[in-house]
Structures are given as C-alpha cells and as structure tokens.
KOLNU-59681 format. One record per atom (N, C-alpha, C, O): residue in three letters; residue number from 0; chain; x, y, z; atom name. Coordinates in steps of 0.02 Angstrom, whole numbers, padded with zeros to 5 digits, m for minus. Layout:
! KOLNU-59681
NODE  residuo  num  cadena      px      py      pz  atomo
NODE      ALA  NUM       A       X       Y       Z     CA
...
***
This chain:
! KOLNU-59681
NODE  residuo  num  cadena      px      py      pz  atomo
NODE      MET    0       A   03261   05896   04259      N
NODE      MET    0       A   03318   05878   04300     CA
NODE      MET    0       A   03382   05903   04267      C
NODE      MET    0       A   03393   05893   04208      O
NODE      LYS    1       A   03424   05936   04307      N
NODE      LYS    1       A   03487   05962   04281     CA
NODE      LYS    1       A   03539   05907   04281      C
NODE      LYS    1       A   03544   05868   04329      O
NODE      PRO    2       A   03579   05903   04228      N
NODE      PRO    2       A   03634   05854   04228     CA
NODE      PRO    2       A   03687   05875   04278      C
NODE      PRO    2       A   03699   05935   04287      O
NODE      PRO    3       A   03720   05828   04312      N
NODE      PRO    3       A   03772   05846   04361     CA
NODE      PRO    3       A   03836   05871   04330      C
NODE      PRO    3       A   03874   05907   04362      O
NODE      LEU    4       A   03849   05852   04267      N
NODE      LEU    4       A   03911   05872   04233     CA
NODE      LEU    4       A   03900   05870   04158      C
NODE      LEU    4       A   03868   05824   04132      O
NODE      VAL    5       A   03926   05920   04124      N
NODE      VAL    5       A   03925   05921   04051     CA
NODE      VAL    5       A   03997   05928   04028      C
NODE      VAL    5       A   04034   05971   04053      O
NODE      THR    6       A   04018   05887   03980      N
NODE      THR    6       A   04084   05896   03949     CA
NODE      THR    6       A   04073   05909   03875      C
NODE      THR    6       A   04031   05878   03842      O
NODE      LEU    7       A   04112   05955   03848      N
NODE      LEU    7       A   04109   05973   03778     CA
NODE      LEU    7       A   04178   05969   03749      C
NODE      LEU    7       A   04228   05978   03784      O
NODE      VAL    8       A   04181   05955   03685      N
NODE      VAL    8       A   04245   05955   03649     CA
NODE      VAL    8       A   04243   06011   03598      C
NODE      VAL    8       A   04197   06015   03557      O
NODE      VAL    9       A   04293   06055   03601      N
NODE      VAL    9       A   04296   06112   03555     CA
NODE      VAL    9       A   04357   06104   03510      C
NODE      VAL    9       A   04413   06097   03535      O
NODE      ARG   10       A   04346   06104   03446      N
NODE      ARG   10       A   04401   06099   03398     CA
NODE      ARG   10       A   04416   06166   03366      C
NODE      ARG   10       A   04467   06172   03331      O
NODE      SER   11       A   04375   06216   03376      N
NODE      SER   11       A   04384   06281   03345     CA
NODE      SER   11       A   04436   06322   03383      C
NODE      SER   11       A   04433   06327   03444      O
NODE      ALA   12       A   04484   06350   03347      N
NODE      ALA   12       A   04536   06391   03378     CA
NODE      ALA   12       A   04511   06460   03394      C
NODE      ALA   12       A   04544   06496   03432      O
NODE      THR   13       A   04453   06481   03368      N
NODE      THR   13       A   04430   06549   03379     CA
NODE      THR   13       A   04415   06563   03452      C
NODE      THR   13       A   04426   06619   03475      O
NODE      CYS   14       A   04389   06514   03487      N
NODE      CYS   14       A   04372   06527   03557     CA
NODE      CYS   14       A   04433   06524   03603      C
NODE      CYS   14       A   04429   06547   03660      O
NODE      CYS   15       A   04487   06498   03580      N
NODE      CYS   15       A   04544   06486   03623     CA
NODE      CYS   15       A   04587   06547   03636      C
NODE      CYS   15       A   04630   06546   03680      O
NODE      SER   16       A   04577   06600   03598      N
NODE      SER   16       A   04617   06661   03608     CA
NODE      SER   16       A   04580   06711   03651      C
NODE      SER   16       A   04603   06767   03660      O
NODE      GLN   17       A   04523   06692   03678      N
NODE      GLN   17       A   04482   06737   03717     CA
NODE      GLN   17       A   04493   06726   03792      C
NODE      GLN   17       A   04527   06679   03812      O
NODE      THR   18       A   04463   06770   03832      N
NODE      THR   18       A   04464   06761   03904     CA
NODE      THR   18       A   04421   06700   03922      C
NODE      THR   18       A   04380   06679   03882      O
NODE      PRO   19       A   04430   06671   03982      N
NODE      PRO   19       A   04390   06612   04000     CA
NODE      PRO   19       A   04315   06622   03994      C
NODE      PRO   19       A   04280   06578   03969      O
NODE      ARG   20       A   04289   06680   04015      N
NODE      ARG   20       A   04217   06691   04009     CA
NODE      ARG   20       A   04195   06694   03936      C
NODE      ARG   20       A   04143   06666   03917      O
NODE      LYS   21       A   04234   06728   03895      N
NODE      LYS   21       A   04217   06732   03824     CA
NODE      LYS   21       A   04224   06664   03791      C
NODE      LYS   21       A   04185   06646   03746      O
NODE      LYS   22       A   04274   06624   03813      N
NODE      LYS   22       A   04282   06557   03786     CA
NODE      LYS   22       A   04218   06517   03797      C
NODE      LYS   22       A   04193   06484   03751      O
NODE      ALA   23       A   04193   06520   03857      N
NODE      ALA   23       A   04133   06480   03873     CA
NODE      ALA   23       A   04073   06504   03833      C
NODE      ALA   23       A   04034   06463   03809      O
NODE      ARG   24       A   04066   06569   03825      N
NODE      ARG   24       A   04009   06595   03786     CA
NODE      ARG   24       A   04015   06575   03713      C
NODE      ARG   24       A   03966   06556   03681      O
NODE      LEU   25       A   04076   06579   03685      N
NODE      LEU   25       A   04086   06562   03615     CA
NODE      LEU   25       A   04080   06488   03602      C
NODE      LEU   25       A   04058   06467   03548      O
NODE      SER   26       A   04100   06446   03650      N
NODE      SER   26       A   04100   06375   03637     CA
NODE      SER   26       A   04034   06341   03654      C
NODE      SER   26       A   04025   06283   03637      O
NODE      THR   27       A   03989   06376   03686      N
NODE      THR   27       A   03924   06346   03702     CA
NODE      THR   27       A   03869   06390   03671      C
NODE      THR   27       A   03848   06439   03702      O
NODE      PRO   28       A   03845   06373   03612      N
NODE      PRO   28       A   03796   06415   03577     CA
NODE      PRO   28       A   03728   06415   03611      C
NODE      PRO   28       A   03687   06459   03598      O
NODE      ILE   29       A   03715   06367   03654      N
NODE      ILE   29       A   03653   06367   03692     CA
NODE      ILE   29       A   03669   06372   03766      C
NODE      ILE   29       A   03724   06355   03787      O
NODE      ARG   30       A   03621   06394   03804      N
NODE      ARG   30       A   03631   06397   03876     CA
NODE      ARG   30       A   03623   06327   03906      C
NODE      ARG   30       A   03574   06293   03893      O
NODE      ILE   31       A   03671   06307   03945      N
NODE      ILE   31       A   03669   06242   03977     CA
NODE      ILE   31       A   03656   06254   04051      C
NODE      ILE   31       A   03696   06285   04086      O
NODE      HIS   32       A   03601   06230   04075      N
NODE      HIS   32       A   03583   06239   04145     CA
NODE      HIS   32       A   03613   06182   04185      C
NODE      HIS   32       A   03580   06133   04202      O
NODE      CYS   33       A   03677   06189   04200      N
NODE      CYS   33       A   03714   06138   04235     CA
NODE      CYS   33       A   03764   06172   04281      C
NODE      CYS   33       A   03797   06220   04260      O
NODE      PRO   34       A   03771   06149   04342      N
NODE      PRO   34       A   03816   06183   04389     CA
NODE      PRO   34       A   03890   06171   04375      C
NODE      PRO   34       A   03933   06208   04400      O
NODE      ARG   35       A   03906   06120   04334      N
NODE      ARG   35       A   03976   06104   04320     CA
NODE      ARG   35       A   03985   06087   04247      C
NODE      ARG   35       A   03948   06045   04219      O
NODE      VAL   36       A   04033   06119   04215      N
NODE      VAL   36       A   04046   06108   04144     CA
NODE      VAL   36       A   04121   06105   04133      C
NODE      VAL   36       A   04159   06144   04163      O
NODE      ILE   37       A   04143   06059   04091      N
NODE      ILE   37       A   04213   06056   04069     CA
NODE      ILE   37       A   04213   06055   03993      C
NODE      ILE   37       A   04179   06014   03963      O
NODE      VAL   38       A   04252   06099   03964      N
NODE      VAL   38       A   04261   06101   03891     CA
NODE      VAL   38       A   04333   06082   03877      C
NODE      VAL   38       A   04379   06117   03897      O
NODE      THR   39       A   04343   06026   03843      N
NODE      THR   39       A   04411   06006   03824     CA
NODE      THR   39       A   04429   06043   03761      C
NODE      THR   39       A   04390   06047   03714      O
NODE      LEU   40       A   04490   06070   03760      N
NODE      LEU   40       A   04513   06113   03705     CA
NODE      LEU   40       A   04573   06083   03668      C
NODE      LEU   40       A   04611   06119   03636      O
NODE      GLY   41       A   04581   06017   03672      N
NODE      GLY   41       A   04637   05985   03637     CA
NODE      GLY   41       A   04704   06010   03661      C
NODE      GLY   41       A   04718   06008   03721      O
NODE      LYS   42       A   04746   06033   03616      N
NODE      LYS   42       A   04813   06054   03635     CA
NODE      LYS   42       A   04814   06118   03676      C
NODE      LYS   42       A   04867   06140   03699      O
NODE      ARG   43       A   04756   06148   03686      N
NODE      ARG   43       A   04751   06208   03728     CA
NODE      ARG   43       A   04725   06192   03798      C
NODE      ARG   43       A   04712   06237   03837      O
NODE      GLY   44       A   04718   06128   03815      N
NODE      GLY   44       A   04699   06109   03883     CA
NODE      GLY   44       A   04625   06102   03892      C
NODE      GLY   44       A   04590   06073   03849      O
NODE      ALA   45       A   04600   06127   03947      N
NODE      ALA   45       A   04528   06123   03963     CA
NODE      ALA   45       A   04506   06185   04000      C
NODE      ALA   45       A   04545   06218   04034      O
NODE      LEU   46       A   04443   06201   03992      N
NODE      LEU   46       A   04412   06258   04026     CA
NODE      LEU   46       A   04354   06229   04065      C
NODE      LEU   46       A   04315   06190   04039      O
NODE      GLY   47       A   04349   06249   04128      N
NODE      GLY   47       A   04294   06224   04169     CA
NODE      GLY   47       A   04256   06279   04204      C
NODE      GLY   47       A   04280   06336   04209      O
NODE      TYR   48       A   04198   06261   04227      N
NODE      TYR   48       A   04156   06307   04266     CA
NODE      TYR   48       A   04125   06267   04323      C
NODE      TYR   48       A   04092   06216   04311      O
NODE      ALA   49       A   04135   06291   04383      N
NODE      ALA   49       A   04104   06260   04442     CA
NODE      ALA   49       A   04106   06311   04499      C
NODE      ALA   49       A   04150   06354   04501      O
NODE      ASP   50       A   04059   06306   04543      N
NODE      ASP   50       A   04056   06350   04602     CA
NODE      ASP   50       A   04060   06424   04582      C
NODE      ASP   50       A   04092   06464   04615      O
NODE      ARG   51       A   04027   06440   04527      N
NODE      ARG   51       A   04022   06509   04501     CA
NODE      ARG   51       A   04090   06539   04482      C
NODE      ARG   51       A   04099   06600   04486      O
NODE      ARG   52       A   04137   06497   04463      N
NODE      ARG   52       A   04202   06523   04439     CA
NODE      ARG   52       A   04227   06480   04381      C
NODE      ARG   52       A   04212   06421   04376      O
NODE      PHE   53       A   04265   06512   04338      N
NODE      PHE   53       A   04297   06478   04283     CA
NODE      PHE   53       A   04367   06459   04304      C
NODE      PHE   53       A   04398   06492   04346      O
NODE      PHE   54       A   04393   06406   04275      N
NODE      PHE   54       A   04462   06386   04286     CA
NODE      PHE   54       A   04489   06356   04222      C
NODE      PHE   54       A   04451   06329   04181      O
NODE      GLU   55       A   04554   06360   04213      N
NODE      GLU   55       A   04587   06331   04155     CA
NODE      GLU   55       A   04639   06279   04178      C
NODE      GLU   55       A   04672   06288   04229      O
NODE      VAL   56       A   04645   06227   04139      N
NODE      VAL   56       A   04695   06175   04152     CA
NODE      VAL   56       A   04735   06169   04087      C
NODE      VAL   56       A   04706   06157   04034      O
NODE      PRO   57       A   04801   06175   04091      N
NODE      PRO   57       A   04841   06171   04029     CA
NODE      PRO   57       A   04843   06101   04000      C
NODE      PRO   57       A   04831   06052   04035      O
NODE      ALA   58       A   04858   06098   03937      N
NODE      ALA   58       A   04869   06033   03905     CA
NODE      ALA   58       A   04935   06006   03932      C
NODE      ALA   58       A   04982   06044   03943      O
NODE      LEU   59       A   04939   05942   03943      N
NODE      LEU   59       A   04997   05913   03976     CA
NODE      LEU   59       A   05033   05862   03933      C
NODE      LEU   59       A   05079   05828   03957      O
NODE      ALA   60       A   05014   05855   03870      N
NODE      ALA   60       A   05045   05806   03826     CA
NODE      ALA   60       A   05114   05830   03804      C
NODE      ALA   60       A   05122   05886   03779      O
NODE      GLY   61       A   05162   05787   03812      N
NODE      GLY   61       A   05229   05803   03788     CA
NODE      GLY   61       A   05238   05779   03716      C
NODE      GLY   61       A   05263   05816   03674      O
NODE      LYS   62       A   05218   05718   03704      N
NODE      LYS   62       A   05226   05687   03638     CA
NODE      LYS   62       A   05157   05664   03615      C
NODE      LYS   62       A   05123   05625   03649      O
NODE      VAL   63       A   05136   05687   03557      N
NODE      VAL   63       A   05071   05667   03529     CA
NODE      VAL   63       A   05083   05623   03468      C
NODE      VAL   63       A   05111   05645   03418      O
NODE      VAL   64       A   05062   05560   03473      N
NODE      VAL   64       A   05069   05515   03417     CA
NODE      VAL   64       A   05002   05493   03389      C
NODE      VAL   64       A   04997   05472   03331      O
NODE      ASP   65       A   04948   05498   03429      N
NODE      ASP   65       A   04882   05479   03407     CA
NODE      ASP   65       A   04830   05512   03453      C
NODE      ASP   65       A   04827   05497   03512      O
NODE      ARG   66       A   04790   05556   03425      N
NODE      ARG   66       A   04741   05593   03465     CA
NODE      ARG   66       A   04679   05553   03482      C
NODE      ARG   66       A   04640   05572   03526      O
NODE      VAL   67       A   04668   05498   03449      N
NODE      VAL   67       A   04608   05457   03459     CA
NODE      VAL   67       A   04607   05431   03531      C
NODE      VAL   67       A   04655   05401   03554      O
NODE      GLY   68       A   04553   05443   03565      N
NODE      GLY   68       A   04544   05417   03633     CA
NODE      GLY   68       A   04562   05465   03689      C
NODE      GLY   68       A   04551   05449   03747      O
NODE      ALA   69       A   04589   05523   03672      N
NODE      ALA   69       A   04608   05571   03725     CA
NODE      ALA   69       A   04548   05595   03764      C
NODE      ALA   69       A   04549   05598   03825      O
NODE      GLY   70       A   04495   05612   03729      N
NODE      GLY   70       A   04434   05636   03762     CA
NODE      GLY   70       A   04401   05581   03803      C
NODE      GLY   70       A   04375   05593   03857      O
NODE      ASP   71       A   04403   05520   03777      N
NODE      ASP   71       A   04375   05463   03814     CA
NODE      ASP   71       A   04415   05452   03879      C
NODE      ASP   71       A   04387   05439   03932      O
NODE      ALA   72       A   04481   05456   03874      N
NODE      ALA   72       A   04523   05447   03933     CA
NODE      ALA   72       A   04510   05502   03984      C
NODE      ALA   72       A   04506   05490   04044      O
NODE      PHE   73       A   04502   05564   03959      N
NODE      PHE   73       A   04487   05620   04003     CA
NODE      PHE   73       A   04423   05607   04041      C
NODE      PHE   73       A   04421   05611   04102      O
NODE      LEU   74       A   04370   05590   04005      N
NODE      LEU   74       A   04304   05579   04036     CA
NODE      LEU   74       A   04305   05518   04082      C
NODE      LEU   74       A   04274   05519   04135      O
NODE      ALA   75       A   04340   05465   04062      N
NODE      ALA   75       A   04342   05404   04103     CA
NODE      ALA   75       A   04375   05416   04170      C
NODE      ALA   75       A   04359   05380   04219      O
NODE      ILE   76       A   04419   05464   04175      N
NODE      ILE   76       A   04452   05479   04238     CA
NODE      ILE   76       A   04416   05536   04275      C
NODE      ILE   76       A   04404   05531   04335      O
NODE      ALA   77       A   04399   05589   04240      N
NODE      ALA   77       A   04370   05648   04272     CA
NODE      ALA   77       A   04300   05635   04301      C
NODE      ALA   77       A   04285   05656   04356      O
NODE      ALA   78       A   04258   05600   04264      N
NODE      ALA   78       A   04188   05590   04286     CA
NODE      ALA   78       A   04184   05552   04353      C
NODE      ALA   78       A   04148   05574   04397      O
NODE      PRO   79       A   04219   05496   04362      N
NODE      PRO   79       A   04215   05462   04427     CA
NODE      PRO   79       A   04244   05505   04484      C
NODE      PRO   79       A   04219   05503   04540      O
NODE      LEU   80       A   04296   05544   04469      N
NODE      LEU   80       A   04324   05588   04521     CA
NODE      LEU   80       A   04272   05640   04543      C
NODE      LEU   80       A   04264   05653   04602      O
NODE      ILE   81       A   04238   05668   04494      N
NODE      ILE   81       A   04186   05718   04510     CA
NODE      ILE   81       A   04129   05686   04547      C
NODE      ILE   81       A   04103   05715   04595      O
NODE      ALA   82       A   04109   05627   04526      N
NODE      ALA   82       A   04054   05591   04560     CA
NODE      ALA   82       A   04073   05575   04632      C
NODE      ALA   82       A   04029   05571   04676      O
NODE      ALA   83       A   04138   05564   04645      N
NODE      ALA   83       A   04161   05549   04713     CA
NODE      ALA   83       A   04170   05612   04755      C
NODE      ALA   83       A   04187   05607   04814      O
NODE      GLY   84       A   04159   05671   04725      N
NODE      GLY   84       A   04163   05733   04763     CA
NODE      GLY   84       A   04228   05771   04757      C
NODE      GLY   84       A   04239   05819   04794      O
NODE      ALA   85       A   04272   05750   04712      N
NODE      ALA   85       A   04335   05786   04702     CA
NODE      ALA   85       A   04322   05856   04674      C
NODE      ALA   85       A   04273   05865   04637      O
NODE      PRO   86       A   04363   05905   04690      N
NODE      PRO   86       A   04356   05971   04660     CA
NODE      PRO   86       A   04362   05967   04584      C
NODE      PRO   86       A   04400   05927   04558      O
NODE      MET   87       A   04324   06009   04550      N
NODE      MET   87       A   04323   06007   04477     CA
NODE      MET   87       A   04391   06020   04446      C
NODE      MET   87       A   04411   05987   04398      O
NODE      ASP   88       A   04428   06069   04474      N
NODE      ASP   88       A   04493   06084   04444     CA
NODE      ASP   88       A   04542   06025   04452      C
NODE      ASP   88       A   04583   06013   04408      O
NODE      LEU   89       A   04538   05989   04508      N
NODE      LEU   89       A   04579   05930   04518     CA
NODE      LEU   89       A   04559   05875   04469      C
NODE      LEU   89       A   04602   05843   04439      O
NODE      ALA   90       A   04494   05864   04461      N
NODE      ALA   90       A   04470   05812   04415     CA
NODE      ALA   90       A   04491   05829   04344      C
NODE      ALA   90       A   04510   05784   04306      O
NODE      ALA   91       A   04488   05892   04324      N
NODE      ALA   91       A   04508   05913   04257     CA
NODE      ALA   91       A   04584   05903   04248      C
NODE      ALA   91       A   04606   05883   04194      O
NODE      PHE   92       A   04623   05918   04300      N
NODE      PHE   92       A   04696   05909   04296     CA
NODE      PHE   92       A   04712   05835   04285      C
NODE      PHE   92       A   04751   05817   04241      O
NODE      VAL   93       A   04683   05791   04326      N
NODE      VAL   93       A   04697   05719   04320     CA
NODE      VAL   93       A   04670   05693   04254      C
NODE      VAL   93       A   04701   05650   04222      O
NODE      GLY   94       A   04612   05719   04232      N
NODE      GLY   94       A   04586   05701   04167     CA
NODE      GLY   94       A   04633   05720   04110      C
NODE      GLY   94       A   04642   05682   04063      O
NODE      ASN   95       A   04663   05779   04115      N
NODE      ASN   95       A   04711   05801   04064     CA
NODE      ASN   95       A   04773   05757   04065      C
NODE      ASN   95       A   04802   05743   04012      O
NODE      VAL   96       A   04794   05734   04124      N
NODE      VAL   96       A   04851   05688   04127     CA
NODE      VAL   96       A   04833   05623   04091      C
NODE      VAL   96       A   04874   05595   04054      O
NODE      ALA   97       A   04772   05598   04103      N
NODE      ALA   97       A   04750   05537   04069     CA
NODE      ALA   97       A   04748   05548   03993      C
NODE      ALA   97       A   04768   05503   03955      O
NODE      GLY   98       A   04725   05605   03971      N
NODE      GLY   98       A   04724   05621   03900     CA
NODE      GLY   98       A   04795   05623   03872      C
NODE      GLY   98       A   04807   05600   03816      O
NODE      ALA   99       A   04842   05651   03910      N
NODE      ALA   99       A   04912   05653   03888     CA
NODE      ALA   99       A   04940   05583   03882      C
NODE      ALA   99       A   04978   05569   03836      O
NODE      GLU  100       A   04923   05540   03928      N
NODE      GLU  100       A   04945   05470   03924     CA
NODE      GLU  100       A   04916   05436   03861      C
NODE      GLU  100       A   04950   05398   03827      O
NODE      ALA  101       A   04852   05451   03847      N
NODE      ALA  101       A   04818   05419   03790     CA
NODE      ALA  101       A   04849   05440   03723      C
NODE      ALA  101       A   04855   05399   03678      O
NODE      VAL  102       A   04867   05504   03716      N
NODE      VAL  102       A   04893   05527   03651     CA
NODE      VAL  102       A   04965   05505   03639      C
NODE      VAL  102       A   04991   05513   03584      O
NODE      ALA  103       A   04998   05479   03690      N
NODE      ALA  103       A   05067   05456   03682     CA
NODE      ALA  103       A   05071   05384   03655      C
NODE      ALA  103       A   05126   05359   03644      O
NODE      THR  104       A   05014   05352   03645      N
NODE      THR  104       A   05012   05283   03622     CA
NODE      THR  104       A   04973   05279   03556      C
NODE      THR  104       A   04919   05308   03550      O
NODE      VAL  105       A   04999   05244   03507      N
NODE      VAL  105       A   04964   05235   03444     CA
NODE      VAL  105       A   04908   05184   03454      C
NODE      VAL  105       A   04919   05129   03479      O
NODE      GLY  106       A   04848   05204   03434      N
NODE      GLY  106       A   04791   05160   03441     CA
NODE      GLY  106       A   04776   05146   03514      C
NODE      GLY  106       A   04791   05186   03558      O
NODE      HIS  107       A   04745   05090   03525      N
NODE      HIS  107       A   04727   05072   03594     CA
NODE      HIS  107       A   04765   05009   03614      C
NODE      HIS  107       A   04736   04960   03638      O
NODE      ARG  108       A   04830   05010   03603      N
NODE      ARG  108       A   04871   04951   03618     CA
NODE      ARG  108       A   04874   04936   03692      C
NODE      ARG  108       A   04876   04878   03712      O
NODE      THR  109       A   04876   04988   03732      N
NODE      THR  109       A   04879   04979   03805     CA
NODE      THR  109       A   04827   05023   03838      C
NODE      THR  109       A   04803   05072   03808      O
NODE      TYR  110       A   04809   05006   03898      N
NODE      TYR  110       A   04763   05048   03935     CA
NODE      TYR  110       A   04803   05089   03986      C
NODE      TYR  110       A   04861   05073   03999      O
NODE      ILE  111       A   04772   05139   04013      N
NODE      ILE  111       A   04806   05183   04061     CA
NODE      ILE  111       A   04804   05149   04129      C
NODE      ILE  111       A   04750   05135   04155      O
NODE      GLU  112       A   04862   05136   04156      N
NODE      GLU  112       A   04866   05104   04221     CA
NODE      GLU  112       A   04873   05155   04277      C
NODE      GLU  112       A   04900   05209   04267      O
NODE      ARG  113       A   04847   05137   04335      N
NODE      ARG  113       A   04849   05182   04392     CA
NODE      ARG  113       A   04921   05203   04409      C
NODE      ARG  113       A   04934   05261   04423      O
NODE      SER  114       A   04967   05155   04409      N
NODE      SER  114       A   05036   05171   04427     CA
NODE      SER  114       A   05068   05220   04378      C
NODE      SER  114       A   05104   05265   04398      O
NODE      GLY  115       A   05056   05210   04313      N
NODE      GLY  115       A   05083   05256   04263     CA
NODE      GLY  115       A   05053   05325   04270      C
NODE      GLY  115       A   05089   05375   04262      O
NODE      LEU  116       A   04989   05329   04284      N
NODE      LEU  116       A   04955   05393   04293     CA
NODE      LEU  116       A   04984   05429   04355      C
NODE      LEU  116       A   04996   05489   04353      O
NODE      ALA  117       A   04994   05391   04409      N
NODE      ALA  117       A   05021   05420   04470     CA
NODE      ALA  117       A   05093   05446   04459      C
NODE      ALA  117       A   05111   05499   04484      O
NODE      LYS  118       A   05133   05407   04422      N
NODE      LYS  118       A   05202   05429   04407     CA
NODE      LYS  118       A   05202   05493   04365      C
NODE      LYS  118       A   05242   05538   04377      O
NODE      HIS  119       A   05157   05497   04317      N
NODE      HIS  119       A   05152   05556   04275     CA
NODE      HIS  119       A   05133   05617   04317      C
NODE      HIS  119       A   05162   05671   04308      O
NODE      ILE  120       A   05085   05609   04361      N
NODE      ILE  120       A   05064   05664   04405     CA
NODE      ILE  120       A   05121   05685   04451      C
NODE      ILE  120       A   05134   05744   04460      O
NODE      ASP  121       A   05156   05636   04480      N
NODE      ASP  121       A   05213   05652   04524     CA
NODE      ASP  121       A   05266   05691   04486      C
NODE      ASP  121       A   05294   05739   04512      O
NODE      ALA  122       A   05281   05671   04424      N
NODE      ALA  122       A   05331   05706   04384     CA
NODE      ALA  122       A   05310   05777   04369      C
NODE      ALA  122       A   05351   05823   04369      O
NODE      LEU  123       A   05245   05788   04356      N
NODE      LEU  123       A   05221   05856   04342     CA
NODE      LEU  123       A   05223   05901   04404      C
NODE      LEU  123       A   05235   05961   04399      O
NODE      LEU  124       A   05211   05871   04462      N
NODE      LEU  124       A   05208   05911   04524     CA
NODE      LEU  124       A   05276   05918   04558      C
NODE      LEU  124       A   05283   05957   04605      O
NODE      ALA  125       A   05327   05882   04534      N
NODE      ALA  125       A   05394   05886   04565     CA
NODE      ALA  125       A   05429   05950   04549      C
NODE      ALA  125       A   05485   05961   04571      O
***
C-alpha cells in the first residue's frame, strides 16, 4: 500500500542550491513510491511534488526566536488540509505560515490559533 503523503525534513544546504528536480533527487536517497511528497527546507521554505509536478513554497518567517516545533506545526496544518482534498501547494503554503507562527514563539507557550493564522495569511496576500 502506498502512503498518501510523505513529509521529509532536510537540514543540508547542499540540496537547496539546485533546481527543484535535483533538490528532490538529492534529498531523497531512496525512491519513495508516493504520489505526494513535501520536503521542508527550514529557512529555504518547502519543496513539494504532486500531480507530476514540483512546486516550491518560500519560507515565511519574519522573526525566528525558536525553531523547535516548526515542522510539527507545518504537518499539523498541512496534513488535514491534504486529507480534506486541498491542493498540495495551498496546503504547503498554509503549513509554512503555521511554521512561521511557531518559530516566532519561544517554546510552546501558546498554540497557533485559527484567527492568528488567518490574519497572517491575509497580511501575506494583501
């Protein structure tokens, strides 16, 4: 059975200076038989693959005070969106916004609220 979504975290800067196709080849040493993949690249954003095309989503963090939890926030938002049928690039964008919200807070003092996430998205799209 193929997994519906695979997410990877890449900390190596070597893959980030390549084209999207080369990034995916360099960051996945084994072949993953999955129709949808998202690779989070930290301050370089995210790289995704779906519907036989690659896409990139920029990093959206303005202020980084604590990186812990950014990937968890990304996955906690992106996975349900994808499960609900949202386009992968949209789910990755909203996931990156959640990651940006997470890195702006030291530790896990607060959780990401829907209203704050919506305001952040509105500000980015304005």
